[in-house]
All heavy atoms as TSV, in Angstrom:
chain	resi	resn	atom	element	x	y	z
A	1	ALA	N	N	164.091	35.627	82.798
A	1	ALA	CA	C	163.538	34.725	81.800
A	1	ALA	C	C	164.670	34.289	80.876
A	1	ALA	O	O	165.643	35.011	80.689
A	1	ALA	CB	C	162.440	35.416	81.019
A	2	SER	N	N	164.507	33.117	80.292
A	2	SER	CA	C	165.511	32.668	79.334
A	2	SER	C	C	164.830	31.904	78.210
A	2	SER	O	O	163.741	31.360	78.386
A	2	SER	CB	C	166.557	31.779	80.010
A	2	SER	OG	O	165.950	30.620	80.517
A	3	ASP	N	N	165.473	31.924	77.069
A	3	ASP	CA	C	164.986	31.198	75.895
A	3	ASP	C	C	163.564	31.579	75.500
A	3	ASP	O	O	162.740	30.727	75.185
A	3	ASP	CB	C	165.072	29.684	76.119
A	3	ASP	CG	C	166.493	29.231	76.387
A	3	ASP	OD1	O	167.417	29.825	75.790
A	3	ASP	OD2	O	166.681	28.310	77.184
A	4	LEU	N	N	163.261	32.875	75.530
A	4	LEU	CA	C	161.954	33.318	75.055
A	4	LEU	C	C	161.860	33.038	73.562
A	4	LEU	O	O	162.855	33.118	72.837
A	4	LEU	CB	C	161.751	34.810	75.324
A	4	LEU	CG	C	161.756	35.229	76.798
A	4	LEU	CD1	C	161.657	36.742	76.916
A	4	LEU	CD2	C	160.629	34.556	77.548
A	5	VAL	N	N	160.695	32.730	73.090
A	5	VAL	CA	C	160.498	32.372	71.687
A	5	VAL	C	C	160.367	33.639	70.848
A	5	VAL	O	O	159.561	34.508	71.153
A	5	VAL	CB	C	159.238	31.493	71.525
A	5	VAL	CG1	C	159.006	31.163	70.069
A	5	VAL	CG2	C	159.362	30.233	72.347
A	6	LYS	N	N	161.162	33.715	69.787
A	6	LYS	CA	C	161.105	34.858	68.881
A	6	LYS	C	C	159.919	34.680	67.943
A	6	LYS	O	O	159.859	33.728	67.173
A	6	LYS	CB	C	162.403	34.962	68.086
A	6	LYS	CG	C	162.451	36.177	67.205
A	6	LYS	CD	C	163.789	36.309	66.515
A	6	LYS	CE	C	163.772	37.531	65.626
A	6	LYS	NZ	N	165.007	37.733	64.935
A	7	ARG	N	N	158.953	35.592	68.011
A	7	ARG	CA	C	157.752	35.501	67.186
A	7	ARG	C	C	157.778	36.448	65.996
A	7	ARG	O	O	156.996	36.298	65.089
A	7	ARG	CB	C	156.521	35.816	68.022
A	7	ARG	CG	C	156.208	34.751	69.028
A	7	ARG	CD	C	154.905	35.052	69.686
A	7	ARG	NE	N	154.489	33.954	70.528
A	7	ARG	CZ	C	153.402	33.967	71.252
A	7	ARG	NH1	N	152.625	35.010	71.237
A	7	ARG	NH2	N	153.090	32.922	71.992
A	8	ASP	N	N	158.659	37.421	66.031
A	8	ASP	CA	C	158.733	38.405	64.961
A	8	ASP	C	C	160.016	38.159	64.169
A	8	ASP	O	O	161.103	38.102	64.734
A	8	ASP	CB	C	158.729	39.816	65.539
A	8	ASP	CG	C	158.543	40.893	64.500
A	8	ASP	OD1	O	158.666	40.605	63.291
A	8	ASP	OD2	O	158.274	42.034	64.888
A	9	LEU	N	N	159.896	38.013	62.859
A	9	LEU	CA	C	161.032	37.665	62.012
A	9	LEU	C	C	162.093	38.761	61.957
A	9	LEU	O	O	163.276	38.483	61.878
A	9	LEU	CB	C	160.525	37.357	60.595
A	9	LEU	CG	C	161.550	36.916	59.577
A	9	LEU	CD1	C	162.206	35.613	60.013
A	9	LEU	CD2	C	160.900	36.759	58.217
A	10	PHE	N	N	161.682	40.030	62.021
A	10	PHE	CA	C	162.604	41.122	61.751
A	10	PHE	C	C	163.123	41.880	62.966
A	10	PHE	O	O	163.942	42.765	62.824
A	10	PHE	CB	C	161.944	42.118	60.786
A	10	PHE	CG	C	161.582	41.488	59.476
A	10	PHE	CD1	C	160.259	41.230	59.163
A	10	PHE	CD2	C	162.559	41.116	58.574
A	10	PHE	CE1	C	159.923	40.629	57.961
A	10	PHE	CE2	C	162.238	40.514	57.373
A	10	PHE	CZ	C	160.916	40.276	57.070
A	11	SER	N	N	162.642	41.580	64.150
A	11	SER	CA	C	163.132	42.332	65.311
A	11	SER	C	C	163.109	41.469	66.570
A	11	SER	O	O	162.447	40.448	66.630
A	11	SER	CB	C	162.274	43.582	65.531
A	11	SER	OG	O	160.956	43.221	65.880
A	12	LEU	N	N	163.860	41.916	67.563
A	12	LEU	CA	C	163.873	41.241	68.855
A	12	LEU	C	C	162.839	41.883	69.778
A	12	LEU	O	O	162.332	42.968	69.512
A	12	LEU	CB	C	165.262	41.340	69.490
A	12	LEU	CG	C	166.351	40.517	68.832
A	12	LEU	CD1	C	167.691	40.791	69.498
A	12	LEU	CD2	C	166.027	39.034	68.905
A	13	PHE	N	N	162.562	41.216	70.885
A	13	PHE	CA	C	161.551	41.679	71.820
A	13	PHE	C	C	162.085	42.751	72.759
A	13	PHE	O	O	163.281	42.873	72.968
A	13	PHE	CB	C	161.046	40.511	72.665
A	13	PHE	CG	C	160.309	39.483	71.866
A	13	PHE	CD1	C	160.783	38.201	71.748
A	13	PHE	CD2	C	159.136	39.810	71.224
A	13	PHE	CE1	C	160.094	37.249	71.015
A	13	PHE	CE2	C	158.442	38.869	70.486
A	13	PHE	CZ	C	158.930	37.591	70.385
A	14	ASN	N	N	161.157	43.473	73.349
A	14	ASN	CA	C	161.418	44.393	74.448
A	14	ASN	C	C	160.618	43.856	75.641
A	14	ASN	O	O	159.547	44.369	75.961
A	14	ASN	CB	C	160.969	45.817	74.106
A	14	ASN	CG	C	161.770	46.422	72.984
A	14	ASN	OD1	O	162.923	46.088	72.780
A	14	ASN	ND2	N	161.162	47.309	72.243
A	15	PRO	N	N	161.116	42.794	76.293
A	15	PRO	CA	C	160.313	42.119	77.308
A	15	PRO	C	C	160.224	42.871	78.644
A	15	PRO	O	O	161.149	43.576	79.044
A	15	PRO	CB	C	161.023	40.789	77.499
A	15	PRO	CG	C	162.416	41.049	77.098
A	15	PRO	CD	C	162.375	42.108	76.056
A	16	PHE	N	N	159.086	42.674	79.299
A	16	PHE	CA	C	158.897	43.101	80.674
A	16	PHE	C	C	157.970	42.087	81.332
A	16	PHE	O	O	157.266	41.346	80.655
A	16	PHE	CB	C	158.323	44.522	80.764
A	16	PHE	CG	C	156.923	44.672	80.252
A	16	PHE	CD1	C	155.846	44.647	81.129
A	16	PHE	CD2	C	156.670	44.853	78.904
A	16	PHE	CE1	C	154.542	44.788	80.658
A	16	PHE	CE2	C	155.385	44.999	78.425
A	16	PHE	CZ	C	154.310	44.968	79.307
A	17	ALA	N	N	157.981	42.047	82.647
A	17	ALA	CA	C	157.144	41.094	83.375
A	17	ALA	C	C	156.104	41.845	84.198
A	17	ALA	O	O	156.353	42.946	84.685
A	17	ALA	CB	C	157.990	40.220	84.291
A	18	VAL	N	N	154.940	41.213	84.335
A	18	VAL	CA	C	153.866	41.738	85.164
A	18	VAL	C	C	153.602	40.711	86.259
A	18	VAL	O	O	153.398	39.532	85.977
A	18	VAL	CB	C	152.583	41.986	84.335
A	18	VAL	CG1	C	151.432	42.393	85.221
A	18	VAL	CG2	C	152.848	43.043	83.270
A	19	VAL	N	N	153.632	41.167	87.507
A	19	VAL	CA	C	153.393	40.302	88.658
A	19	VAL	C	C	152.041	40.685	89.255
A	19	VAL	O	O	151.807	41.845	89.582
A	19	VAL	CB	C	154.503	40.473	89.721
A	19	VAL	CG1	C	154.260	39.558	90.913
A	19	VAL	CG2	C	155.871	40.230	89.109
A	20	THR	N	N	151.165	39.696	89.381
A	20	THR	CA	C	149.833	39.921	89.924
A	20	THR	C	C	149.628	39.024	91.134
A	20	THR	O	O	149.952	37.837	91.097
A	20	THR	CB	C	148.751	39.591	88.873
A	20	THR	OG1	O	149.049	40.295	87.676
A	20	THR	CG2	C	147.377	40.000	89.345
A	21	THR	N	N	149.094	39.587	92.201
A	21	THR	CA	C	148.778	38.819	93.403
A	21	THR	C	C	147.268	38.783	93.576
A	21	THR	O	O	146.630	39.844	93.657
A	21	THR	CB	C	149.417	39.466	94.650
A	21	THR	OG1	O	150.797	39.625	94.425
A	21	THR	CG2	C	149.206	38.622	95.878
A	22	ASP	N	N	146.706	37.589	93.610
A	22	ASP	CA	C	145.262	37.391	93.775
A	22	ASP	C	C	144.439	38.178	92.762
A	22	ASP	O	O	143.344	38.641	93.053
A	22	ASP	CB	C	144.826	37.737	95.203
A	22	ASP	CG	C	145.423	36.794	96.223
A	22	ASP	OD1	O	145.632	35.609	95.871
A	22	ASP	OD2	O	145.681	37.228	97.356
A	23	GLY	N	N	144.993	38.375	91.576
A	23	GLY	CA	C	144.283	39.040	90.490
A	23	GLY	C	C	144.091	40.531	90.674
A	23	GLY	O	O	143.416	41.174	89.882
A	24	ALA	N	N	144.703	41.129	91.701
A	24	ALA	CA	C	144.439	42.541	91.961
A	24	ALA	C	C	145.708	43.379	92.085
A	24	ALA	O	O	145.836	44.392	91.425
A	24	ALA	CB	C	143.606	42.686	93.230
A	25	ASP	N	N	146.640	42.987	92.922
A	25	ASP	CA	C	147.844	43.771	93.178
A	25	ASP	C	C	148.789	43.603	91.995
A	25	ASP	O	O	149.351	42.544	91.785
A	25	ASP	CB	C	148.499	43.301	94.471
A	25	ASP	CG	C	149.592	44.236	94.949
A	25	ASP	OD1	O	149.686	45.363	94.424
A	25	ASP	OD2	O	150.350	43.840	95.841
A	26	LEU	N	N	148.982	44.666	91.213
A	26	LEU	CA	C	149.715	44.588	89.958
A	26	LEU	C	C	151.036	45.342	90.063
A	26	LEU	O	O	151.060	46.502	90.470
A	26	LEU	CB	C	148.863	45.184	88.840
A	26	LEU	CG	C	149.436	45.150	87.451
A	26	LEU	CD1	C	149.305	43.746	86.891
A	26	LEU	CD2	C	148.691	46.124	86.565
A	27	ARG	N	N	152.130	44.673	89.686
A	27	ARG	CA	C	153.464	45.298	89.647
A	27	ARG	C	C	154.087	45.004	88.296
A	27	ARG	O	O	153.848	43.953	87.713
A	27	ARG	CB	C	154.373	44.742	90.741
A	27	ARG	CG	C	153.798	44.804	92.131
A	27	ARG	CD	C	153.560	46.238	92.568
A	27	ARG	NE	N	152.702	46.285	93.727
A	27	ARG	CZ	C	153.103	46.510	94.963
A	27	ARG	NH1	N	154.366	46.689	95.206
A	27	ARG	NH2	N	152.229	46.530	95.934
A	28	GLN	N	N	154.902	45.929	87.797
A	28	GLN	CA	C	155.540	45.749	86.493
A	28	GLN	C	C	157.036	45.982	86.616
A	28	GLN	O	O	157.470	46.915	87.282
A	28	GLN	CB	C	154.943	46.730	85.491
A	28	GLN	CG	C	155.558	46.627	84.119
A	28	GLN	CD	C	154.920	47.595	83.131
A	28	GLN	OE1	O	153.722	47.785	83.151
A	28	GLN	NE2	N	155.741	48.190	82.297
A	29	THR	N	N	157.820	45.134	85.939
A	29	THR	CA	C	159.276	45.279	85.937
A	29	THR	C	C	159.696	46.311	84.894
A	29	THR	O	O	158.891	46.789	84.101
A	29	THR	CB	C	159.965	43.949	85.595
A	29	THR	OG1	O	159.655	43.611	84.243
A	29	THR	CG2	C	159.566	42.853	86.540
A	30	ALA	N	N	160.971	46.580	84.890
A	30	ALA	CA	C	161.556	47.438	83.857
A	30	ALA	C	C	161.523	46.703	82.517
A	30	ALA	O	O	161.433	45.479	82.466
A	30	ALA	CB	C	162.996	47.783	84.219
A	31	ILE	N	N	161.609	47.456	81.444
A	31	ILE	CA	C	161.609	46.894	80.088
A	31	ILE	C	C	163.051	46.735	79.629
A	31	ILE	O	O	163.853	47.656	79.735
A	31	ILE	CB	C	160.845	47.826	79.121
A	31	ILE	CG1	C	159.393	47.956	79.577
A	31	ILE	CG2	C	160.946	47.319	77.690
A	31	ILE	CD1	C	158.641	49.082	78.913
A	32	PHE	N	N	163.369	45.542	79.137
A	32	PHE	CA	C	164.679	45.298	78.549
A	32	PHE	C	C	164.550	45.429	77.038
A	32	PHE	O	O	163.628	44.876	76.447
A	32	PHE	CB	C	165.180	43.885	78.892
A	32	PHE	CG	C	165.870	43.813	80.211
A	32	PHE	CD1	C	165.154	43.815	81.385
A	32	PHE	CD2	C	167.248	43.753	80.264
A	32	PHE	CE1	C	165.793	43.751	82.608
A	32	PHE	CE2	C	167.901	43.685	81.487
A	32	PHE	CZ	C	167.169	43.688	82.659
A	33	LYS	N	N	165.463	46.124	76.432
A	33	LYS	CA	C	165.399	46.355	74.987
A	33	LYS	C	C	166.116	45.261	74.207
A	33	LYS	O	O	167.233	44.862	74.554
A	33	LYS	CB	C	166.035	47.708	74.634
A	33	LYS	CG	C	165.353	48.897	75.289
A	33	LYS	CD	C	163.985	49.119	74.712
A	33	LYS	CE	C	163.371	50.372	75.303
A	33	LYS	NZ	N	162.066	50.651	74.804
A	34	ARG	N	N	165.463	44.751	73.194
A	34	ARG	CA	C	166.024	43.856	72.186
A	34	ARG	C	C	166.760	42.638	72.750
A	34	ARG	O	O	167.949	42.450	72.477
A	34	ARG	CB	C	166.921	44.639	71.250
A	34	ARG	CG	C	166.219	45.809	70.576
A	34	ARG	CD	C	167.171	46.551	69.690
A	34	ARG	NE	N	167.798	45.585	68.794
A	34	ARG	CZ	C	167.687	45.572	67.490
A	34	ARG	NH1	N	167.010	46.502	66.893
A	34	ARG	NH2	N	168.286	44.650	66.761
A	35	THR	N	N	166.061	41.810	73.502
A	35	THR	CA	C	166.692	40.611	74.056
A	35	THR	C	C	165.676	39.486	74.217
A	35	THR	O	O	164.493	39.739	74.399
A	35	THR	CB	C	167.364	40.894	75.416
A	35	THR	OG1	O	168.032	39.708	75.854
A	35	THR	CG2	C	166.369	41.345	76.458
A	36	LEU	N	N	166.166	38.267	74.140
A	36	LEU	CA	C	165.347	37.090	74.406
A	36	LEU	C	C	165.709	36.459	75.755
A	36	LEU	O	O	165.139	35.455	76.142
A	36	LEU	CB	C	165.526	36.051	73.287
A	36	LEU	CG	C	165.044	36.471	71.909
A	36	LEU	CD1	C	165.387	35.403	70.880
A	36	LEU	CD2	C	163.550	36.735	71.921
A	37	THR	N	N	166.672	37.067	76.461
A	37	THR	CA	C	167.094	36.553	77.766
A	37	THR	C	C	167.192	37.693	78.787
A	37	THR	O	O	168.282	38.026	79.260
A	37	THR	CB	C	168.441	35.826	77.665
A	37	THR	OG1	O	169.386	36.727	77.087
A	37	THR	CG2	C	168.348	34.573	76.830
A	38	PRO	N	N	166.081	38.304	79.147
A	38	PRO	CA	C	166.126	39.396	80.129
A	38	PRO	C	C	166.431	38.869	81.526
A	38	PRO	O	O	166.083	37.733	81.860
A	38	PRO	CB	C	164.718	39.980	80.068
A	38	PRO	CG	C	163.873	38.825	79.657
A	38	PRO	CD	C	164.721	38.029	78.706
A	39	TYR	N	N	167.089	39.681	82.323
A	39	TYR	CA	C	167.392	39.330	83.708
A	39	TYR	C	C	166.923	40.489	84.583
A	39	TYR	O	O	167.519	41.567	84.558
A	39	TYR	CB	C	168.896	39.100	83.888
A	39	TYR	CG	C	169.268	38.793	85.317
A	39	TYR	CD1	C	169.070	37.527	85.836
A	39	TYR	CD2	C	169.802	39.768	86.139
A	39	TYR	CE1	C	169.399	37.234	87.148
A	39	TYR	CE2	C	170.128	39.491	87.445
A	39	TYR	CZ	C	169.925	38.226	87.940
A	39	TYR	OH	O	170.246	37.944	89.238
A	40	TRP	N	N	165.847	40.267	85.300
A	40	TRP	CA	C	165.325	41.299	86.194
A	40	TRP	C	C	165.864	41.064	87.587
A	40	TRP	O	O	165.710	39.990	88.150
A	40	TRP	CB	C	163.795	41.268	86.221
A	40	TRP	CG	C	163.175	41.662	84.938
A	40	TRP	CD1	C	163.054	42.928	84.435
A	40	TRP	CD2	C	162.591	40.793	83.968
A	40	TRP	NE1	N	162.427	42.895	83.222
A	40	TRP	CE2	C	162.132	41.595	82.907
A	40	TRP	CE3	C	162.407	39.419	83.888
A	40	TRP	CZ2	C	161.504	41.081	81.792
A	40	TRP	CZ3	C	161.776	38.898	82.774
A	40	TRP	CH2	C	161.336	39.727	81.746
A	41	ASN	N	N	166.469	42.067	88.134
A	41	ASN	CA	C	166.949	42.013	89.509
A	41	ASN	C	C	166.199	43.090	90.287
A	41	ASN	O	O	166.758	44.102	90.683
A	41	ASN	CB	C	168.464	42.235	89.552
A	41	ASN	CG	C	169.037	41.989	90.923
A	41	ASN	OD1	O	168.406	41.357	91.759
A	41	ASN	ND2	N	170.230	42.495	91.163
A	42	GLU	N	N	164.905	42.869	90.447
A	42	GLU	CA	C	164.033	43.848	91.083
A	42	GLU	C	C	163.336	43.227	92.280
A	42	GLU	O	O	163.138	42.014	92.340
A	42	GLU	CB	C	162.989	44.348	90.089
A	42	GLU	CG	C	163.606	45.021	88.883
A	42	GLU	CD	C	162.577	45.590	87.935
A	42	GLU	OE1	O	161.528	46.076	88.409
A	42	GLU	OE2	O	162.815	45.532	86.726
A	43	THR	N	N	162.958	44.059	93.211
A	43	THR	CA	C	162.278	43.609	94.412
A	43	THR	C	C	160.922	44.293	94.513
A	43	THR	O	O	160.818	45.500	94.291
A	43	THR	CB	C	163.110	43.968	95.668
A	43	THR	OG1	O	164.406	43.398	95.532
A	43	THR	CG2	C	162.458	43.462	96.921
A	44	PHE	N	N	159.900	43.508	94.826
A	44	PHE	CA	C	158.563	44.041	95.050
A	44	PHE	C	C	158.079	43.575	96.408
A	44	PHE	O	O	158.326	42.432	96.798
A	44	PHE	CB	C	157.566	43.531	93.991
A	44	PHE	CG	C	157.890	43.956	92.597
A	44	PHE	CD1	C	158.359	43.040	91.676
A	44	PHE	CD2	C	157.715	45.267	92.196
A	44	PHE	CE1	C	158.651	43.411	90.378
A	44	PHE	CE2	C	158.014	45.651	90.907
A	44	PHE	CZ	C	158.471	44.727	89.997
A	45	GLU	N	N	157.391	44.443	97.124
A	45	GLU	CA	C	156.744	44.041	98.366
A	45	GLU	C	C	155.295	43.727	98.047
A	45	GLU	O	O	154.574	44.574	97.519
A	45	GLU	CB	C	156.850	45.142	99.407
A	45	GLU	CG	C	158.254	45.310	99.935
A	45	GLU	CD	C	158.322	46.189	101.162
A	45	GLU	OE1	O	157.328	46.250	101.912
A	45	GLU	OE2	O	159.364	46.814	101.348
A	46	LEU	N	N	154.894	42.493	98.348
A	46	LEU	CA	C	153.539	42.046	98.056
A	46	LEU	C	C	152.892	41.543	99.339
A	46	LEU	O	O	153.529	40.862	100.140
A	46	LEU	CB	C	153.557	40.908	97.030
A	46	LEU	CG	C	154.250	41.195	95.708
A	46	LEU	CD1	C	154.432	39.908	94.922
A	46	LEU	CD2	C	153.446	42.200	94.909
A	47	ALA	N	N	151.612	41.858	99.514
A	47	ALA	CA	C	150.857	41.329	100.651
A	47	ALA	C	C	150.264	39.993	100.217
A	47	ALA	O	O	149.379	39.951	99.369
A	47	ALA	CB	C	149.762	42.301	101.051
A	48	ILE	N	N	150.780	38.904	100.768
A	48	ILE	CA	C	150.296	37.582	100.384
A	48	ILE	C	C	149.851	36.788	101.617
A	48	ILE	O	O	150.296	37.054	102.728
A	48	ILE	CB	C	151.351	36.779	99.602
A	48	ILE	CG1	C	152.617	36.581	100.437
A	48	ILE	CG2	C	151.681	37.455	98.289
A	48	ILE	CD1	C	153.597	35.632	99.822
A	49	LYS	N	N	148.961	35.842	101.369
A	49	LYS	CA	C	148.479	34.928	102.401
A	49	LYS	C	C	148.821	33.513	101.949
A	49	LYS	O	O	149.269	33.299	100.825
A	49	LYS	CB	C	146.963	35.069	102.560
A	49	LYS	CG	C	146.519	36.462	102.951
A	49	LYS	CD	C	145.013	36.544	102.958
A	49	LYS	CE	C	144.601	36.991	101.582
A	49	LYS	NZ	N	143.220	37.285	101.380
A	50	ASP	N	N	148.570	32.539	102.799
A	50	ASP	CA	C	148.807	31.144	102.420
A	50	ASP	C	C	147.972	30.739	101.212
A	50	ASP	O	O	148.370	29.904	100.414
A	50	ASP	CB	C	148.496	30.202	103.587
A	50	ASP	CG	C	149.547	30.286	104.683
A	50	ASP	OD1	O	150.671	30.725	104.381
A	50	ASP	OD2	O	149.237	29.920	105.826
A	51	SER	N	N	146.809	31.357	101.061
A	51	SER	CA	C	145.909	31.009	99.962
A	51	SER	C	C	146.108	31.891	98.728
A	51	SER	O	O	145.391	31.745	97.740
A	51	SER	CB	C	144.452	31.122	100.431
A	51	SER	OG	O	144.191	32.467	100.828
A	52	SER	N	N	147.072	32.791	98.757
A	52	SER	CA	C	147.287	33.717	97.640
A	52	SER	C	C	147.796	33.012	96.390
A	52	SER	O	O	148.507	32.009	96.476
A	52	SER	CB	C	148.290	34.803	98.029
A	52	SER	OG	O	147.741	35.670	98.985
A	53	THR	N	N	147.455	33.590	95.256
A	53	THR	CA	C	147.955	33.139	93.966
A	53	THR	C	C	148.817	34.250	93.385
A	53	THR	O	O	148.370	35.394	93.285
A	53	THR	CB	C	146.797	32.837	93.002
A	53	THR	OG1	O	145.967	31.840	93.582
A	53	THR	CG2	C	147.312	32.367	91.661
A	54	ILE	N	N	150.038	33.898	93.002
A	54	ILE	CA	C	150.949	34.865	92.378
A	54	ILE	C	C	151.131	34.450	90.933
A	54	ILE	O	O	151.468	33.309	90.637
A	54	ILE	CB	C	152.305	34.899	93.098
A	54	ILE	CG1	C	152.110	35.311	94.551
A	54	ILE	CG2	C	153.258	35.853	92.388
A	54	ILE	CD1	C	153.357	35.189	95.386
A	55	GLN	N	N	150.896	35.388	90.029
A	55	GLN	CA	C	151.016	35.118	88.597
A	55	GLN	C	C	152.075	36.047	88.012
A	55	GLN	O	O	152.053	37.252	88.258
A	55	GLN	CB	C	149.675	35.347	87.908
A	55	GLN	CG	C	149.683	35.034	86.444
A	55	GLN	CD	C	148.303	35.229	85.833
A	55	GLN	OE1	O	147.534	36.086	86.235
A	55	GLN	NE2	N	147.996	34.417	84.843
A	56	ILE	N	N	153.000	35.470	87.245
A	56	ILE	CA	C	154.037	36.254	86.565
A	56	ILE	C	C	153.886	36.018	85.071
A	56	ILE	O	O	153.940	34.877	84.612
A	56	ILE	CB	C	155.445	35.848	87.029
A	56	ILE	CG1	C	155.573	36.038	88.539
A	56	ILE	CG2	C	156.502	36.656	86.291
A	56	ILE	CD1	C	156.847	35.474	89.125
A	57	GLN	N	N	153.679	37.102	84.331
A	57	GLN	CA	C	153.528	37.022	82.875
A	57	GLN	C	C	154.598	37.886	82.226
A	57	GLN	O	O	154.918	38.965	82.720
A	57	GLN	CB	C	152.154	37.520	82.449
A	57	GLN	CG	C	151.009	36.687	82.979
A	57	GLN	CD	C	149.683	37.313	82.634
A	57	GLN	OE1	O	149.332	38.345	83.175
A	57	GLN	NE2	N	148.967	36.686	81.716
A	58	VAL	N	N	155.131	37.408	81.098
A	58	VAL	CA	C	156.140	38.162	80.347
A	58	VAL	C	C	155.516	38.627	79.044
A	58	VAL	O	O	154.898	37.845	78.321
A	58	VAL	CB	C	157.388	37.288	80.069
A	58	VAL	CG1	C	158.408	38.059	79.257
A	58	VAL	CG2	C	157.992	36.813	81.381
A	59	PHE	N	N	155.681	39.919	78.753
A	59	PHE	CA	C	155.101	40.530	77.563
A	59	PHE	C	C	156.165	41.239	76.749
A	59	PHE	O	O	157.207	41.629	77.269
A	59	PHE	CB	C	154.041	41.576	77.943
A	59	PHE	CG	C	152.836	40.998	78.622
A	59	PHE	CD1	C	152.735	40.991	79.998
A	59	PHE	CD2	C	151.789	40.475	77.880
A	59	PHE	CE1	C	151.620	40.469	80.636
A	59	PHE	CE2	C	150.674	39.952	78.497
A	59	PHE	CZ	C	150.590	39.944	79.876
A	60	ASP	N	N	155.877	41.434	75.475
A	60	ASP	CA	C	156.694	42.271	74.599
A	60	ASP	C	C	156.064	43.655	74.615
A	60	ASP	O	O	154.869	43.804	74.378
A	60	ASP	CB	C	156.688	41.701	73.175
A	60	ASP	CG	C	157.499	42.530	72.198
A	60	ASP	OD1	O	158.148	43.507	72.616
A	60	ASP	OD2	O	157.478	42.203	71.006
A	61	GLN	N	N	156.855	44.678	74.893
A	61	GLN	CA	C	156.334	46.034	75.018
A	61	GLN	C	C	155.555	46.472	73.779
A	61	GLN	O	O	154.470	47.027	73.876
A	61	GLN	CB	C	157.478	47.019	75.270
A	61	GLN	CG	C	156.995	48.457	75.363
A	61	GLN	CD	C	158.126	49.450	75.300
A	61	GLN	OE1	O	159.189	49.158	74.744
A	61	GLN	NE2	N	157.917	50.605	75.848
A	62	ARG	N	N	156.074	46.187	72.603
A	62	ARG	CA	C	155.392	46.622	71.380
A	62	ARG	C	C	154.084	45.868	71.167
A	62	ARG	O	O	153.065	46.451	70.819
A	62	ARG	CB	C	156.298	46.435	70.171
A	62	ARG	CG	C	157.435	47.446	70.167
A	62	ARG	CD	C	158.407	47.081	69.113
A	62	ARG	NE	N	159.039	45.814	69.518
A	62	ARG	CZ	C	160.217	45.425	69.124
A	62	ARG	NH1	N	160.894	46.156	68.296
A	62	ARG	NH2	N	160.735	44.298	69.540
A	63	LYS	N	N	154.081	44.565	71.349
A	63	LYS	CA	C	152.857	43.788	71.143
A	63	LYS	C	C	151.844	44.046	72.246
A	63	LYS	O	O	150.647	44.002	72.021
A	63	LYS	CB	C	153.180	42.301	71.052
A	63	LYS	CG	C	153.935	41.951	69.793
A	63	LYS	CD	C	153.885	40.474	69.555
A	63	LYS	CE	C	154.663	40.088	68.320
A	63	LYS	NZ	N	154.090	40.582	67.092
A	64	PHE	N	N	152.305	44.310	73.451
A	64	PHE	CA	C	151.390	44.588	74.563
A	64	PHE	C	C	150.582	45.838	74.259
A	64	PHE	O	O	149.393	45.892	74.494
A	64	PHE	CB	C	152.181	44.769	75.864
A	64	PHE	CG	C	151.307	44.921	77.067
A	64	PHE	CD1	C	150.707	43.825	77.641
A	64	PHE	CD2	C	151.106	46.159	77.630
A	64	PHE	CE1	C	149.898	43.950	78.757
A	64	PHE	CE2	C	150.304	46.304	78.746
A	64	PHE	CZ	C	149.704	45.194	79.309
A	65	ARG	N	N	151.203	46.830	73.715
A	65	ARG	CA	C	150.505	48.067	73.371
A	65	ARG	C	C	149.467	47.853	72.270
A	65	ARG	O	O	148.405	48.420	72.288
A	65	ARG	CB	C	151.496	49.131	72.916
A	65	ARG	CG	C	152.298	49.708	74.036
A	65	ARG	CD	C	153.180	50.800	73.529
A	65	ARG	NE	N	153.925	51.394	74.619
A	65	ARG	CZ	C	154.923	52.214	74.443
A	65	ARG	NH1	N	155.310	52.540	73.234
A	65	ARG	NH2	N	155.546	52.709	75.473
A	66	ARG	N	N	149.805	47.013	71.287
A	66	ARG	CA	C	148.901	46.844	70.139
A	66	ARG	C	C	147.882	45.722	70.328
A	66	ARG	O	O	146.739	45.885	70.023
A	66	ARG	CB	C	149.723	46.551	68.882
A	66	ARG	CG	C	150.471	47.783	68.381
A	66	ARG	CD	C	151.151	47.473	67.093
A	66	ARG	NE	N	152.307	46.630	67.391
A	66	ARG	CZ	C	152.986	45.977	66.490
A	66	ARG	NH1	N	152.642	46.017	65.239
A	66	ARG	NH2	N	154.023	45.248	66.833
A	67	HIS	N	N	148.330	44.568	70.821
A	67	HIS	CA	C	147.454	43.411	70.825
A	67	HIS	C	C	147.253	42.772	72.186
A	67	HIS	O	O	146.557	41.786	72.295
A	67	HIS	CB	C	148.021	42.332	69.893
A	67	HIS	CG	C	148.266	42.801	68.504
A	67	HIS	ND1	N	147.259	43.187	67.665
A	67	HIS	CD2	C	149.414	42.975	67.824
A	67	HIS	CE1	C	147.768	43.559	66.505
A	67	HIS	NE2	N	149.075	43.446	66.577
A	68	ASP	N	N	147.904	43.309	73.228
A	68	ASP	CA	C	147.827	42.725	74.561
A	68	ASP	C	C	148.229	41.255	74.533
A	68	ASP	O	O	147.547	40.390	75.078
A	68	ASP	CB	C	146.416	42.893	75.133
A	68	ASP	CG	C	146.389	42.620	76.630
A	68	ASP	OD1	O	147.405	42.777	77.287
A	68	ASP	OD2	O	145.318	42.228	77.118
A	69	GLN	N	N	149.351	40.960	73.878
A	69	GLN	CA	C	149.819	39.580	73.732
A	69	GLN	C	C	151.136	39.402	74.470
A	69	GLN	O	O	152.000	40.258	74.424
A	69	GLN	CB	C	150.040	39.216	72.272
A	69	GLN	CG	C	148.774	39.191	71.467
A	69	GLN	CD	C	149.053	38.847	70.014
A	69	GLN	OE1	O	150.197	38.752	69.610
A	69	GLN	NE2	N	148.010	38.666	69.259
A	70	GLY	N	N	151.282	38.269	75.108
A	70	GLY	CA	C	152.523	37.928	75.783
A	70	GLY	C	C	153.309	36.892	74.990
A	70	GLY	O	O	153.028	36.646	73.828
A	71	PHE	N	N	154.271	36.273	75.638
A	71	PHE	CA	C	155.103	35.264	74.995
A	71	PHE	C	C	154.400	33.922	75.046
A	71	PHE	O	O	153.722	33.601	75.956
A	71	PHE	CB	C	156.466	35.166	75.687
A	71	PHE	CG	C	157.329	36.322	75.378
A	71	PHE	CD1	C	157.344	37.422	76.209
A	71	PHE	CD2	C	158.132	36.335	74.253
A	71	PHE	CE1	C	158.162	38.513	75.940
A	71	PHE	CE2	C	158.946	37.406	73.972
A	71	PHE	CZ	C	158.956	38.490	74.813
């Protein structure tokens, strides 16, 4: 991810990504500490079909725990 929007005035984010396939198969990346430009170099094996939907969401670790809010 790049150029994530800083929403908190006093601290940087601890971003991580959640990958969902067809709303069920859930995978999570590692958490990067204090950055707005995380670079994930991770591999996931996903069972997908031609009709599958893949969703990637980026969250802040602290806000995800408290408010379930992403970027």
